[in-house]
Backbone as a chain_set.jsonl record, in Angstrom:
{"seq": "MSTAASATTAPQQQGGFRRLWRALRQLFHEAIAAVFAVLALGWLNAALRAWTRDVARSLIGLAVAVALLFLFFAVTSFRRARRL", "coords": {"N": [[15.436, 79.754, 229.39], [16.352, 77.157, 229.363], [19.055, 77.475, 228.859], [20.047, 78.535, 231.217], [19.685, 76.431, 232.965], [21.368, 74.516, 231.873], [23.785, 75.778, 232.2], [24.234, 75.731, 234.93], [24.649, 73.059, 235.438], [26.952, 72.423, 234.101], [30.402, 71.695, 234.545], [32.695, 73.812, 236.323], [35.364, 75.597, 234.832], [38.683, 74.984, 235.692], [41.406, 76.936, 236.929], [44.866, 77.403, 235.86], [46.778, 76.824, 237.961], [45.172, 75.449, 239.808], [44.447, 73.17, 238.351], [46.986, 72.035, 238.0], [47.686, 71.561, 240.696], [45.701, 69.704, 241.398], [46.373, 67.589, 239.687], [48.929, 66.97, 240.678], [48.256, 66.148, 243.285], [46.72, 63.878, 242.686], [48.661, 62.299, 241.427], [50.413, 61.962, 243.595], [48.808, 60.432, 245.386], [48.475, 58.114, 243.835], [51.132, 57.242, 243.588], [51.831, 56.752, 246.274], [50.013, 54.723, 246.804], [51.006, 52.743, 245.121], [53.482, 52.288, 246.329], [52.655, 51.267, 248.821], [51.401, 48.943, 247.899], [53.577, 47.487, 246.881], [55.044, 47.158, 249.235], [53.224, 45.579, 250.642], [53.294, 43.254, 249.103], [55.912, 42.492, 249.66], [55.736, 41.913, 252.414], [53.933, 39.792, 252.312], [55.489, 37.963, 250.925], [57.504, 37.568, 252.819], [55.976, 36.343, 254.803], [55.233, 33.985, 253.5], [57.74, 32.783, 253.111], [58.462, 32.43, 255.774], [56.516, 30.623, 256.501], [57.266, 28.334, 255.085], [59.613, 27.722, 256.367], [58.997, 26.919, 258.867], [58.396, 28.727, 261.055], [57.337, 30.463, 264.04], [53.827, 30.537, 264.441], [52.569, 32.881, 265.223], [54.241, 34.926, 264.326], [54.007, 34.604, 261.597], [51.317, 35.181, 261.285], [51.358, 37.847, 262.106], [52.881, 39.0, 260.046], [51.176, 38.576, 257.859], [48.986, 40.081, 258.698], [50.054, 42.693, 258.687], [50.594, 42.891, 255.965], [47.982, 42.789, 254.934], [46.997, 45.165, 256.018], [48.606, 47.035, 254.669], [47.729, 46.504, 252.068], [45.098, 47.387, 252.298], [45.55, 50.146, 252.731], [46.704, 50.726, 250.241], [44.61, 50.227, 248.418], [42.65, 52.07, 249.301], [44.025, 54.438, 248.862], [44.371, 54.414, 246.076], [41.68, 54.568, 245.364], [41.032, 57.079, 246.397], [42.641, 58.694, 244.788], [41.391, 58.288, 242.393], [38.948, 59.494, 242.86], [39.507, 62.173, 242.906]], "CA": [[15.418, 79.011, 230.632], [17.164, 75.952, 229.224], [20.472, 77.831, 228.933], [20.391, 78.727, 232.627], [19.754, 75.111, 233.581], [22.562, 73.826, 231.397], [24.968, 76.475, 232.721], [24.454, 75.333, 236.315], [25.093, 71.669, 235.495], [28.275, 72.294, 233.481], [31.467, 71.896, 235.535], [33.445, 75.047, 236.161], [36.725, 75.432, 234.351], [39.658, 75.288, 236.718], [42.557, 77.707, 236.483], [46.081, 76.637, 235.615], [47.366, 76.302, 239.191], [44.26, 74.46, 240.403], [44.586, 71.931, 237.58], [48.291, 71.479, 238.334], [47.623, 71.05, 242.06], [44.876, 68.492, 241.37], [47.166, 66.534, 239.042], [49.98, 66.577, 241.613], [47.628, 65.37, 244.364], [46.355, 62.576, 242.138], [49.907, 61.571, 241.24], [50.895, 61.61, 244.923], [48.011, 59.317, 245.898], [48.779, 56.918, 243.057], [52.485, 56.793, 243.932], [51.772, 56.186, 247.624], [49.309, 53.445, 246.698], [51.929, 51.774, 244.525], [54.471, 51.944, 247.361], [51.997, 50.379, 249.778], [51.173, 47.642, 247.258], [54.863, 46.788, 246.84], [55.349, 46.753, 250.61], [52.343, 44.461, 250.986], [53.843, 42.054, 248.461], [57.096, 42.112, 250.42], [55.329, 41.273, 253.664], [53.366, 38.477, 251.977], [56.622, 37.112, 250.596], [58.135, 37.208, 254.087], [55.095, 35.389, 255.481], [55.336, 32.711, 252.797], [59.044, 32.197, 253.427], [58.418, 31.982, 257.166], [55.658, 29.435, 256.534], [58.022, 27.177, 254.593], [60.734, 27.445, 257.267], [58.45, 26.484, 260.151], [58.555, 29.775, 262.06], [56.176, 30.551, 264.931], [52.594, 30.946, 263.745], [52.235, 34.268, 265.551], [55.012, 35.798, 263.443], [53.396, 34.512, 260.263], [50.068, 35.936, 261.376], [51.692, 39.267, 262.152], [53.292, 39.406, 258.702], [49.97, 38.609, 257.019], [48.177, 41.22, 259.143], [50.682, 43.919, 258.181], [50.381, 42.896, 254.516], [46.589, 43.169, 254.693], [46.886, 46.589, 256.332], [49.198, 47.76, 253.55], [46.818, 46.372, 250.926], [43.969, 48.282, 252.562], [46.019, 51.499, 252.45], [46.915, 50.863, 248.802], [43.306, 50.307, 247.749], [41.995, 53.336, 249.628], [44.744, 55.535, 248.217], [43.989, 54.375, 244.662], [40.3, 55.065, 245.246], [41.057, 58.526, 246.623], [43.203, 59.323, 243.593], [40.369, 58.185, 241.351], [37.875, 60.398, 243.204], [39.914, 63.581, 242.739]], "C": [[16.307, 77.777, 230.533], [18.654, 76.277, 229.285], [20.912, 78.039, 230.379], [20.523, 77.379, 233.322], [21.001, 74.364, 233.139], [23.83, 74.488, 231.923], [25.256, 76.047, 234.155], [24.95, 73.895, 236.421], [26.472, 71.472, 234.889], [29.349, 72.519, 234.542], [32.238, 73.179, 235.249], [34.848, 74.726, 235.673], [37.681, 75.832, 235.46], [40.811, 76.071, 236.115], [43.777, 76.821, 236.355], [46.671, 76.037, 236.874], [46.482, 75.245, 239.834], [44.352, 73.12, 239.671], [45.905, 71.251, 237.88], [48.272, 70.86, 239.725], [46.805, 69.757, 242.125], [45.642, 67.326, 240.756], [48.282, 66.049, 239.968], [49.422, 65.764, 242.776], [47.261, 63.974, 243.888], [47.602, 61.718, 241.94], [50.488, 61.118, 242.577], [50.133, 60.401, 245.473], [48.302, 58.025, 245.141], [50.159, 56.371, 243.389], [52.511, 56.153, 245.316], [51.06, 54.842, 247.594], [50.211, 52.372, 246.106], [52.988, 51.345, 245.529], [53.866, 50.99, 248.376], [51.745, 48.993, 249.178], [52.469, 46.831, 247.191], [55.262, 46.32, 248.231], [54.486, 45.572, 251.047], [52.84, 43.17, 250.351], [55.093, 41.566, 249.186], [56.74, 41.406, 251.719], [54.695, 39.914, 253.4], [54.459, 37.489, 251.604], [57.329, 36.653, 251.871], [57.286, 36.185, 254.846], [55.18, 34.012, 254.825], [56.665, 32.02, 253.097], [59.085, 31.704, 254.866], [57.578, 30.717, 257.291], [56.439, 28.196, 256.104], [59.181, 26.811, 255.516], [60.284, 27.11, 258.685], [58.773, 27.475, 261.276], [57.285, 29.807, 262.898], [54.97, 31.119, 264.181], [52.232, 32.4, 264.033], [53.001, 35.237, 264.665], [54.466, 35.766, 262.019], [52.098, 35.309, 260.232], [50.308, 37.432, 261.405], [52.095, 39.779, 260.773], [52.088, 39.499, 257.764], [49.091, 39.798, 257.401], [48.75, 42.534, 258.623], [50.478, 44.013, 256.666], [48.942, 43.301, 254.181], [46.35, 44.643, 254.99], [47.457, 47.435, 255.19], [48.322, 47.658, 252.306], [45.604, 47.285, 251.08], [44.359, 49.726, 252.259], [46.204, 51.721, 250.953], [45.581, 51.041, 248.074], [42.627, 51.633, 248.046], [42.707, 54.518, 248.984], [44.451, 55.575, 246.719], [42.575, 54.917, 244.47], [40.237, 56.568, 245.452], [41.609, 59.257, 245.419], [42.176, 59.316, 242.462], [39.25, 59.208, 241.584], [38.225, 61.866, 242.951], [39.55, 64.115, 241.398]], "O": [[16.947, 77.394, 231.513], [19.443, 75.439, 229.72], [22.057, 77.739, 230.719], [21.388, 77.208, 234.181], [21.622, 73.659, 233.934], [24.851, 73.818, 232.076], [26.419, 76.004, 234.557], [25.608, 73.546, 237.401], [27.107, 70.447, 235.138], [29.227, 73.434, 235.356], [32.41, 73.579, 234.098], [35.439, 73.716, 236.052], [37.52, 76.877, 236.09], [41.153, 75.897, 234.945], [43.739, 75.639, 236.695], [47.034, 74.86, 236.878], [46.986, 74.248, 240.351], [44.336, 72.061, 240.3], [45.957, 70.027, 238.003], [48.784, 69.757, 239.92], [47.179, 68.821, 242.831], [45.567, 66.202, 241.252], [48.552, 64.85, 240.037], [50.045, 64.795, 243.208], [47.466, 62.996, 244.607], [47.59, 60.528, 242.256], [51.003, 60.005, 242.68], [50.745, 59.455, 245.969], [48.369, 56.956, 245.746], [50.336, 55.155, 243.465], [53.149, 55.118, 245.506], [51.468, 53.915, 248.294], [50.183, 51.222, 246.543], [53.354, 50.172, 245.581], [54.5, 50.005, 248.754], [51.864, 47.984, 249.873], [52.457, 45.622, 247.421], [55.765, 45.208, 248.391], [54.961, 44.672, 251.74], [52.813, 42.113, 250.981], [55.308, 40.361, 249.313], [57.369, 40.413, 252.083], [54.893, 38.979, 254.176], [54.366, 36.306, 251.931], [57.709, 35.489, 251.989], [57.825, 35.265, 255.462], [55.196, 32.992, 255.515], [56.703, 30.809, 253.313], [59.682, 30.665, 255.146], [57.891, 29.839, 258.094], [56.287, 27.128, 256.698], [59.682, 25.689, 255.449], [61.106, 27.028, 259.597], [59.343, 27.109, 262.304], [56.266, 29.238, 262.505], [55.091, 32.058, 263.393], [51.652, 33.075, 263.182], [52.46, 36.277, 264.288], [54.464, 36.781, 261.323], [51.819, 36.023, 259.269], [49.557, 38.201, 260.803], [51.694, 40.872, 260.375], [52.008, 40.424, 256.955], [48.515, 40.449, 256.53], [48.0, 43.397, 258.166], [50.22, 45.097, 256.143], [48.715, 44.069, 253.247], [45.581, 45.3, 254.288], [46.857, 48.434, 254.794], [48.19, 48.632, 251.565], [45.14, 47.882, 250.109], [43.605, 50.454, 251.613], [45.891, 52.799, 250.448], [45.451, 51.911, 247.212], [42.082, 52.262, 247.139], [42.064, 55.496, 248.603], [44.299, 56.656, 246.151], [42.312, 55.645, 243.513], [39.482, 57.261, 244.769], [41.111, 60.323, 245.057], [42.117, 60.255, 241.668], [38.672, 59.728, 240.63], [37.334, 62.702, 242.8], [39.823, 65.278, 241.102]]}, "num_chains": 1, "name": "protein.A"}
């Protein structure tokens, strides 16, 4: 009886293509997250430069909002890659 219980809790072995596809999906999510993180840093840099040059506050707010959106996408993509 104990062997049947342990067999149901053990994860199934994935075939070669399934393992490759899972690795490619994980790599894709991690790469997209890195791209979004770099874009977010670029938008934050643009917001900081606009702040020092006395640009309209609405444009600074827009740049910060876009940076926060990109950071959100980066974090969720990293979490999705981790969950795979």
